[in-house]
TIMIMI-253953 format. One record per residue (C-alpha): residue in one letter; chain; x negated, y negated, z negated. Coordinates in Angstrom, 2 decimals, padded with zeros to 5 digits. Each point is the difference from the previous one (the first is absolute). Example, Ala and Ser with C-alpha at 12.3 -4.5 7.8 and 13.67 -1.06 7.14 Angstrom:
# residues 2
NODE type mol    east   north      up
NODE    A   A -012.30  004.50 -007.80
NODE    S   A -001.37 -003.44  000.66
END
This chain:
# residues 448
NODE type mol    east   north      up
NODE    M   A  007.38  018.41  022.49
NODE    S   A -000.32  003.65  001.57
NODE    F   A -003.31 -001.12  001.52
NODE    I   A -002.04  000.92 -003.34
NODE    L   A -000.85  003.37 -000.34
NODE    D   A  000.95  001.99 -003.09
NODE    F   A -002.59  001.67 -002.55
NODE    S   A -000.12  003.48 -000.14
NODE    K   A -001.60  001.96 -002.40
NODE    R   A -003.27  000.18  002.11
NODE    W   A -000.25 -003.43  000.08
NODE    A   A  000.29 -000.60 -003.57
NODE    W   A -004.01  000.07 -000.28
NODE    W   A  000.04 -002.40  002.21
NODE    Q   A  002.73 -002.62 -002.04
NODE    S   A -002.19  000.77 -002.78
NODE    L   A -003.07 -001.53  001.71
NODE    Q   A  001.55 -002.88  001.03
NODE    W   A  001.50 -000.68 -003.78
NODE    L   A -003.65  000.56 -001.17
NODE    L   A -001.45 -002.72  002.40
NODE    L   A  003.07 -002.10 -000.84
NODE    C   A -000.86  000.22 -003.90
NODE    G   A -004.09 -001.15  000.65
NODE    L   A  001.68 -002.83  002.03
NODE    L   A  002.14 -001.23 -002.95
NODE    L   A -002.76  000.87 -002.33
NODE    V   A -002.39 -002.48  001.52
NODE    W   A  002.24 -002.63  001.74
NODE    S   A -000.24 -002.82 -002.46
NODE    I   A -003.31  000.90 -001.16
NODE    P   A -002.31 -003.13  001.16
NODE    G   A -003.19  001.41  001.73
NODE    T   A  001.81  002.82  001.52
NODE    I   A  000.68 -000.96  003.60
NODE    A   A -001.86  002.55  001.76
NODE    L   A  001.79  002.98 -002.49
NODE    R   A  003.03 -001.59  000.83
NODE    N   A -000.30  000.03  003.96
NODE    L   A -001.36  003.56 -000.17
NODE    F   A  003.04  001.34 -001.91
NODE    I   A  002.07 -002.16  002.53
NODE    V   A -001.23  001.47  003.03
NODE    S   A -000.40  003.25 -001.57
NODE    L   A  003.62  000.01 -001.03
NODE    A   A  001.30 -001.32  003.83
NODE    F   A -001.80  003.07  001.59
NODE    S   A  001.76  002.21 -001.93
NODE    I   A  003.32 -001.09  000.99
NODE    D   A  001.69  001.56  002.98
NODE    W   A  000.45 -003.00  002.03
NODE    R   A  001.52  001.75  002.94
NODE    S   A  003.20  000.51 -001.42
NODE    L   A  000.48 -003.72  000.01
NODE    I   A -001.24 -000.67  003.57
NODE    S   A  001.53  002.99  001.90
NODE    S   A  003.38  000.88  000.68
NODE    G   A  001.13 -003.68 -000.18
NODE    G   A  000.12 -000.01 -004.02
NODE    W   A -001.57 -003.51  000.01
NODE    R   A  003.21 -001.35  001.29
NODE    E   A  001.83  001.40 -003.24
NODE    L   A -002.58 -002.23 -002.52
NODE    P   A  001.96 -002.76 -002.23
NODE    G   A  000.71 -003.35  001.53
NODE    A   A -002.44 -001.72 -002.26
NODE    M   A -002.96  001.86  001.08
NODE    W   A  000.59 -000.99  003.47
NODE    A   A  000.49 -003.43 -001.23
NODE    I   A -003.41  000.38 -001.58
NODE    V   A -001.36  001.18  003.54
NODE    G   A  001.44 -002.80  001.54
NODE    L   A -001.76 -002.13 -002.60
NODE    T   A -003.13  001.85  001.08
NODE    M   A -000.09 -001.08  003.26
NODE    A   A  001.01 -003.75 -001.06
NODE    I   A -003.22 -000.23 -001.98
NODE    L   A -002.27  001.52  002.67
NODE    L   A  001.41 -002.57  002.43
NODE    H   A -000.26 -002.89 -002.70
NODE    S   A -003.71  000.96 -000.55
NODE    L   A -000.88  000.29  003.90
NODE    T   A  001.88 -003.02  000.79
NODE    L   A  000.54 -002.72 -002.97
NODE    S   A -002.61  000.85 -002.33
NODE    S   A -002.81 -002.44 -001.02
NODE    D   A -002.47  002.73 -000.08
NODE    T   A  001.10  002.86  002.01
NODE    Q   A -002.88  002.37 -001.02
NODE    W   A  000.80 -000.56 -003.64
NODE    S   A  003.56  000.74  000.24
NODE    L   A -000.65  003.00  001.91
NODE    Q   A -002.03  001.09 -002.56
NODE    E   A  002.60 -000.56 -002.57
NODE    F   A  002.51  001.42  002.04
NODE    S   A -001.85  003.57  000.48
NODE    G   A -001.57  000.10 -003.65
NODE    Q   A  003.20 -001.32 -001.56
NODE    W   A  003.39  000.48  001.99
NODE    L   A -000.58  003.11  001.62
NODE    K   A -001.40  001.80 -002.85
NODE    A   A  003.40 -000.90 -001.71
NODE    M   A  001.76  001.11  003.13
NODE    L   A -001.69  003.25 -000.24
NODE    L   A  000.82  000.58 -003.83
NODE    L   A  003.55 -000.72  000.61
NODE    L   A  000.53  002.75  002.65
NODE    M   A -001.88  002.19 -002.33
NODE    G   A  002.07 -000.38 -002.92
NODE    F   A  002.87  000.21  002.25
NODE    M   A -001.03  003.36  001.49
NODE    L   A -001.14  001.60 -003.44
NODE    A   A  003.17 -000.97 -001.47
NODE    W   A  001.98  001.42  002.78
NODE    Q   A -001.69  003.40 -000.61
NODE    A   A  001.03 -000.18 -003.51
NODE    V   A  003.42 -001.06  000.68
NODE    R   A  000.57  002.96  002.44
NODE    S   A -001.74  002.55 -002.33
NODE    G   A  002.02 -001.02 -003.11
NODE    C   A -002.92 -001.60 -001.91
NODE    M   A  000.47 -003.71  000.21
NODE    E   A  000.50 -000.79 -003.98
NODE    N   A -003.34  001.87 -000.44
NODE    L   A -001.89 -002.10  002.66
NODE    L   A  001.36 -003.13 -001.52
NODE    G   A -000.87  001.43 -003.69
NODE    L   A -003.69  000.81  001.24
NODE    V   A -000.16 -003.94  001.42
NODE    V   A  001.16 -001.51 -002.74
NODE    G   A -002.22  001.98 -002.56
NODE    L   A -002.41 -000.65  001.98
NODE    L   A  000.46 -003.89  000.13
NODE    A   A  000.82  000.03 -003.32
NODE    L   A -003.50  001.06 -001.07
NODE    P   A -001.34 -003.50 -000.11
NODE    V   A  002.53 -001.25 -002.12
NODE    L   A -000.87  002.77 -002.49
NODE    F   A -003.47 -000.61  000.46
NODE    T   A  000.15 -003.21 -000.97
NODE    L   A  001.92  000.36 -003.06
NODE    L   A -002.43  002.13 -001.37
NODE    D   A -002.86 -002.31  000.79
NODE    G   A  001.87 -002.77 -001.50
NODE    C   A  000.66  002.14 -003.21
NODE    W   A -003.89  000.51 -000.02
NODE    M   A -000.64 -003.50  000.56
NODE    W   A  002.12 -000.75 -002.77
NODE    W   A -001.53  002.56 -002.30
NODE    H   A -003.65 -001.34  000.81
NODE    D   A  000.23 -003.52  000.19
NODE    G   A  003.00 -000.68 -002.58
NODE    A   A  002.19 -001.78  002.72
NODE    I   A  002.54  000.67  002.30
NODE    P   A -001.34 -000.21  003.69
NODE    F   A  002.63 -001.94  001.64
NODE    G   A -000.31 -000.33  003.91
NODE    I   A -002.96  002.65  000.35
NODE    A   A  000.12  002.89  002.46
NODE    R   A -003.23  001.47  000.55
NODE    L   A  000.66  003.08  001.95
NODE    T   A  001.62 -002.09  002.77
NODE    G   A -002.09 -003.16 -000.33
NODE    S   A  002.80 -002.31 -000.54
NODE    R   A  003.26 -000.34 -001.81
NODE    T   A  001.74 -001.08  003.06
NODE    G   A -000.64  003.33  001.83
NODE    T   A  001.07  002.17 -003.01
NODE    S   A  003.21 -001.89 -000.65
NODE    Y   A  000.64  000.79  003.64
NODE    L   A -000.03  003.32 -000.88
NODE    N   A  001.63  000.01 -003.25
NODE    N   A  003.05 -001.96  001.59
NODE    L   A -000.02  002.79  002.59
NODE    L   A  000.08  002.59 -002.46
NODE    L   A  002.80 -001.73 -001.93
NODE    A   A  002.19 -000.40  003.02
NODE    F   A -000.19  004.11  000.59
NODE    L   A  001.05  000.61 -003.65
NODE    A   A  002.71 -002.48  000.01
NODE    V   A  001.48  001.46  003.23
NODE    D   A -000.38  003.61 -001.50
NODE    L   A  002.17 -001.07 -003.04
NODE    L   A  002.52 -001.65  001.91
NODE    A   A  000.07  003.17  002.05
NODE    R   A  000.43  002.16 -003.12
NODE    T   A  002.62 -001.95 -001.52
NODE    G   A  002.70  001.24  002.60
NODE    Q   A -000.71 -002.40  002.71
NODE    S   A -001.64  002.59  002.02
NODE    N   A  000.44  003.83  000.17
NODE    R   A -003.93  000.39  000.08
NODE    P   A -002.90 -001.57 -001.76
NODE    L   A -002.58 -001.99  001.70
NODE    L   A -002.85  001.93 -001.73
NODE    S   A -000.93  003.49 -000.86
NODE    W   A -000.61 -001.04 -003.73
NODE    S   A  001.67  000.85 -002.89
NODE    L   A  002.16 -002.88 -001.70
NODE    P   A -002.28 -000.49 -003.02
NODE    W   A -002.99 -000.37  001.91
NODE    V   A  001.91 -002.50  002.12
NODE    L   A  000.78 -001.82 -003.37
NODE    V   A -003.38  000.36 -001.16
NODE    M   A -001.60 -001.50  003.05
NODE    G   A  002.31 -002.79  000.13
NODE    I   A -000.98 -001.24 -003.64
NODE    L   A -003.57  000.12  001.24
NODE    G   A  000.49 -002.17  002.63
NODE    L   A  001.75 -002.22 -001.87
NODE    L   A -003.09 -000.07 -002.49
NODE    C   A -002.19 -000.57  002.85
NODE    T   A  002.12 -002.64  001.45
NODE    W   A -000.41 -001.79 -003.20
NODE    L   A -003.83  000.84 -000.28
NODE    L   A -000.85 -001.03  003.39
NODE    A   A  001.90 -003.72 -000.77
NODE    T   A  000.31 -000.52  004.05
NODE    R   A  002.84 -002.95  000.46
NODE    N   A  000.96  001.24  003.27
NODE    G   A -000.14  003.78 -001.16
NODE    N   A  002.22 -000.94 -002.86
NODE    I   A  002.39 -002.06  002.29
NODE    G   A  000.37  002.99  002.33
NODE    V   A  000.71  002.45 -003.02
NODE    L   A  002.64 -002.57 -001.08
NODE    F   A  001.78  000.25  003.42
NODE    L   A -000.24  003.81 -000.07
NODE    V   A  001.50  000.56 -003.43
NODE    S   A  002.47 -002.56  000.55
NODE    S   A  001.24  001.52  003.60
NODE    S   A -000.07  003.20 -001.50
NODE    L   A  002.26 -000.73 -002.50
NODE    L   A  002.38 -001.53  001.89
NODE    L   A -000.13  002.96  002.35
NODE    Y   A  001.14  002.08 -003.14
NODE    L   A  002.52 -002.22 -000.96
NODE    I   A  001.66 -000.12  003.50
NODE    H   A  000.03  003.60  000.20
NODE    H   A  001.51  000.87 -003.51
NODE    W   A  002.34 -003.35  000.02
NODE    Y   A  002.96  002.16  000.20
NODE    Q   A -000.90  003.44 -001.53
NODE    L   A -001.30 -001.20 -003.21
NODE    P   A  001.96 -001.90 -003.01
NODE    K   A -000.14 -003.13  000.30
NODE    R   A -001.47 -000.51 -003.62
NODE    R   A -002.84  002.15  000.79
NODE    L   A -000.71 -001.73  003.22
NODE    L   A  000.25 -003.46 -002.00
NODE    A   A -002.69  001.45 -002.54
NODE    F   A -002.01  001.22  002.68
NODE    L   A -000.18 -003.90  001.59
NODE    L   A -000.77 -001.38 -003.03
NODE    L   A -002.93  002.17 -000.76
NODE    S   A -001.15 -000.30  003.21
NODE    V   A  000.29 -003.77 -000.08
NODE    A   A -001.90 -000.07 -003.22
NODE    A   A -002.65  002.71  001.42
NODE    V   A -000.66 -002.63  002.85
NODE    V   A -000.22 -002.66 -002.43
NODE    I   A -002.57  001.58 -002.26
NODE    F   A -001.97  001.06  003.02
NODE    I   A -000.14 -004.07  001.63
NODE    S   A -000.82 -000.80 -003.70
NODE    V   A -002.65  002.51 -000.77
NODE    S   A -001.52 -001.07  003.41
NODE    Y   A -000.36 -003.80 -000.55
NODE    R   A -001.24  000.68 -003.36
NODE    T   A -002.80  002.20  001.09
NODE    D   A -001.21 -001.96  002.96
NODE    A   A -001.10 -003.75 -000.79
NODE    R   A  000.21 -000.96  002.86
NODE    W   A  003.55 -000.53  000.39
NODE    S   A -000.41 -002.95 -002.30
NODE    R   A -001.96 -001.85  002.54
NODE    F   A  001.66  001.03  003.28
NODE    L   A  002.82 -002.75 -000.39
NODE    E   A -002.69 -002.67 -000.05
NODE    T   A -002.20  001.78  002.61
NODE    A   A  002.53  000.28  002.13
NODE    P   A  000.36 -003.59  001.32
NODE    I   A -003.79 -000.75  000.10
NODE    A   A -000.25  002.95  002.18
NODE    W   A  002.28 -001.10  002.51
NODE    D   A -001.43 -003.43  000.47
NODE    I   A -002.88  001.36  002.07
NODE    D   A -000.59 -003.57  001.46
NODE    H   A -001.31 -001.12 -003.20
NODE    H   A -001.46  002.98 -001.25
NODE    D   A -002.59  002.12  001.57
NODE    A   A -001.15  002.48 -002.20
NODE    W   A  002.07  002.34  002.10
NODE    R   A -002.45 -000.71  003.23
NODE    K   A -003.33  001.15 -001.84
NODE    P   A -001.41  003.69 -000.22
NODE    I   A  001.30  001.66 -002.72
NODE    N   A -002.87  000.54 -002.34
NODE    E   A -001.48 -000.97 -003.32
NODE    T   A -000.61 -003.87  000.89
NODE    A   A  003.90 -000.89  001.04
NODE    Q   A  001.53 -002.18 -002.11
NODE    M   A  003.72  000.09 -000.60
NODE    P   A  001.99 -003.20 -000.36
NODE    V   A  000.47 -001.10 -003.58
NODE    L   A  003.69  000.07 -001.48
NODE    D   A  001.39 -003.10 -001.95
NODE    G   A -000.79  001.36 -003.23
NODE    G   A -003.59  000.80  001.11
NODE    E   A  000.22  003.80  000.62
NODE    V   A -001.46  001.46  003.18
NODE    A   A  002.92  000.80  002.39
NODE    E   A  000.74  003.80  000.20
NODE    G   A -002.42  001.26  002.68
NODE    S   A  002.27  002.53  001.56
NODE    A   A  003.17 -001.88  000.29
NODE    Y   A -001.96 -003.16  001.30
NODE    L   A -001.72  001.86  002.58
NODE    R   A  003.04  002.23  001.22
NODE    L   A  002.32 -002.89  000.25
NODE    S   A -002.61 -002.39  002.04
NODE    W   A -000.67  002.76  002.16
NODE    I   A  003.49  000.63  000.76
NODE    H   A  000.95 -004.15  000.48
NODE    S   A -003.36  000.09  002.29
NODE    G   A  001.04  003.15  001.80
NODE    L   A  003.25 -001.53  000.99
NODE    R   A -001.42 -003.22  001.12
NODE    L   A -002.15  002.48  002.36
NODE    V   A  002.73  001.95  001.14
NODE    A   A  001.85 -003.45  001.28
NODE    K   A -003.07 -000.82  001.42
NODE    Y   A -000.90  003.42  001.76
NODE    P   A  003.61  001.36  000.45
NODE    L   A -000.89  002.64  002.45
NODE    G   A -002.82  001.23 -002.33
NODE    V   A -003.83  000.50  000.52
NODE    G   A -000.64  003.69 -000.28
NODE    Y   A  001.11  002.95 -001.31
NODE    G   A -002.58  000.72 -003.38
NODE    R   A  000.00  000.47 -003.58
NODE    N   A -001.40 -003.71 -000.47
NODE    A   A  002.03 -001.77  002.46
NODE    Y   A  000.21 -002.56 -002.55
NODE    G   A -003.93 -000.71 -000.10
NODE    H   A  000.18  000.27  004.15
NODE    A   A  002.65 -003.04 -000.38
NODE    M   A -001.85 -001.97 -002.23
NODE    S   A -003.28  000.08  001.65
NODE    L   A  001.89 -001.03  003.40
NODE    Y   A  001.98 -002.89 -001.86
NODE    Y   A -002.98 -001.43 -002.21
NODE    H   A -002.58  000.93  002.39
NODE    E   A -002.36  001.64 -002.28
NODE    P   A -000.72  003.49 -001.12
NODE    Y   A  002.46  001.52 -002.33
NODE    T   A  000.63  003.62 -000.74
NODE    G   A  002.83  001.65 -001.87
NODE    H   A  003.54  000.65 -000.41
NODE    S   A  003.26 -001.83 -001.50
NODE    H   A  000.57  002.37 -002.89
NODE    S   A  003.42  000.48  001.78
NODE    G   A  000.33  002.69  002.48
NODE    L   A  002.96 -001.44  002.03
NODE    L   A -001.68 -003.23  000.20
NODE    D   A -003.18  001.53  001.39
NODE    W   A  002.25  002.06  002.42
NODE    T   A  001.56 -003.30  001.21
NODE    L   A -003.10 -001.78  000.18
NODE    G   A -001.30  002.90  002.33
NODE    L   A  003.28  000.53  002.13
NODE    G   A  001.69 -002.73 -000.07
NODE    I   A  003.84 -000.57 -000.75
NODE    P   A  001.00  002.54  002.66
NODE    G   A -002.43  002.30 -001.69
NODE    L   A  001.65 -000.67 -003.31
NODE    L   A  003.85  000.64  001.64
NODE    L   A -001.48  003.51  001.33
NODE    W   A -001.30  000.90 -003.42
NODE    L   A  003.45 -000.75 -001.51
NODE    Y   A  001.91  001.55  002.51
NODE    V   A -001.97  003.51 -000.78
NODE    L   A  000.45 -000.77 -004.05
NODE    T   A  003.84 -000.42  000.83
NODE    L   A  000.18  003.25  001.93
NODE    L   A -002.12  001.95 -002.65
NODE    F   A  002.56 -001.27 -002.71
NODE    R   A  002.99  000.73  002.03
NODE    H   A -001.23  003.60  000.58
NODE    G   A -000.33  000.26 -003.69
NODE    W   A  003.14 -001.82 -001.15
NODE    R   A  002.12  002.37  002.24
NODE    A   A -001.50  002.86 -001.29
NODE    W   A  000.55 -001.05 -003.41
NODE    F   A  003.72 -001.37  000.26
NODE    L   A  001.35  002.50  002.87
NODE    W   A -002.08  003.15 -001.04
NODE    R   A -001.28 -000.76 -003.51
NODE    S   A -003.46  000.88  001.22
NODE    P   A -002.24 -000.58 -002.93
NODE    S   A -003.02 -000.35  002.60
NODE    G   A  002.22 -002.65  001.48
NODE    L   A  000.25 -002.26 -003.08
NODE    M   A -003.92  000.56 -000.59
NODE    L   A -000.47 -001.43  003.66
NODE    V   A  002.58 -003.21 -000.89
NODE    F   A -002.32 -000.02 -003.04
NODE    L   A -003.53  000.22  001.65
NODE    V   A  001.08 -002.49  002.88
NODE    S   A  001.26 -002.70 -002.25
NODE    G   A -002.98  000.33 -002.44
NODE    F   A -002.60 -000.17  002.70
NODE    F   A  001.55 -003.07  001.36
NODE    G   A  000.61 -001.60 -003.06
NODE    R   A -003.62  000.65 -001.21
NODE    S   A -001.68 -001.08  003.71
NODE    L   A  001.79 -003.73 -001.17
NODE    L   A -002.91 -000.35 -002.63
NODE    D   A -002.38  002.56  000.47
NODE    S   A -002.26  001.05  003.15
NODE    N   A  001.34  003.65  000.04
NODE    M   A  000.49  000.21  003.73
NODE    R   A -003.56  001.08  000.44
NODE    D   A -002.28  003.08 -000.73
NODE    H   A  000.98  002.68 -002.27
NODE    M   A  003.24 -001.72 -001.16
NODE    M   A  001.49 -000.35  003.69
NODE    E   A -001.22  003.75  000.53
NODE    M   A  001.66  001.42 -002.74
NODE    A   A  003.03 -002.09  000.55
NODE    F   A  000.41  001.33  003.72
NODE    F   A -000.71  003.50 -001.10
NODE    L   A  002.65 -000.08 -002.60
NODE    F   A  002.40 -001.78  002.79
NODE    G   A -000.48  003.22  001.97
NODE    L   A  000.37  002.46 -003.11
NODE    L   A  003.53 -001.46 -000.78
NODE    L   A  001.30 -000.93  003.45
NODE    A   A -000.53  003.94  001.04
NODE    P   A  002.79  001.42 -002.49
NODE    V   A  002.15 -003.56  000.70
NODE    A   A -000.10  000.94  003.69
NODE    E   A  000.66  003.87 -000.57
NODE    Q   A  003.21 -000.97 -002.12
NODE    Q   A  000.93 -002.49  003.38
NODE    D   A -000.39  003.05  002.41
NODE    R   A  002.37  001.95 -002.31
NODE    T   A  002.75 -002.43  000.54
END
């Protein structure tokens, strides 16, 4: 990766400007109503990067394989939009407004991280990024304490800064993943930490992140945290299996299992929706005899009634119904209806011959409906390459950035099954972080 120019002292002020612009972007990225400001920061940051080092002297040939796969996927999306989309203009608008912006942020993250790697401040850059991503989490906790004191009740599921608890849960899970990887690196599994933070601050933020998980009460977010904690504990046990006394490892294993059980129990007890989920699921899957899922989502939509007289749990009913109907639409349109955030709505309009808008609340399902089975396979191939880059970097060279890339890829994919995260700022942020974490992984590969 010799194509990236080293930063000398006379360029330090320019690097500071880049980081300042990055701070501005991270501060507003998850706040609704700030699209123009986000774009301003993105464009300004893009102009501050020296792209000549990427496109000259054949340096682009040394990019990681996953990034080349993404370039190929980009061409496939463009070709699909021009030839197979049911609405070419709509798909091209989505391609330029959604996908190309994410690709730009992928490259921006890669370039910023590579400059930081070469100047020896990668931990500082990641510490800055994670600290700014944590601000909405801290605000949600403080705001929750204020509402609790003012109203006398714990405000479960309320996140006023980002406008949705799903968005805040996404940030909170990212924060916990970074902290988990940093703690694993500090326990002797790597020769350097992931973040520049002190250990007490890492532990405090971890506790606050778990408190935010409890306060937000998002089921998909809780499942993600459960898998994150379980994976981290498993990696710790594997690494220390032959290094620590078996009694100590057994005690650690029992405490870990107890912690997971307590987490599941608290999540179940604080979210009343779980009690109706099992009854709601079979009704939601029966889309031929219940049609509430086809109606607009508003106050007049009538949910089915359960056997006990209770109304079906709305979120579970709609998500499962949309998934079932979406799978039928995939079978009907195996080559897709065109790339776009609301591909589900377009497929519904084509199938039922009536106006329909919206997404399926499953980013992966919308992606498949948009680009078809071939598009799904291409996306899974890209994720596999990203996962492989991170896996090799962690297990061969003990790079904490590699493990974080593994967690980021698996978490983003898992969340896309039941949440619409392959769109807007959540996709932009994910691709920026992909690039940010690929750079140190690629640098390590170049050394060997």
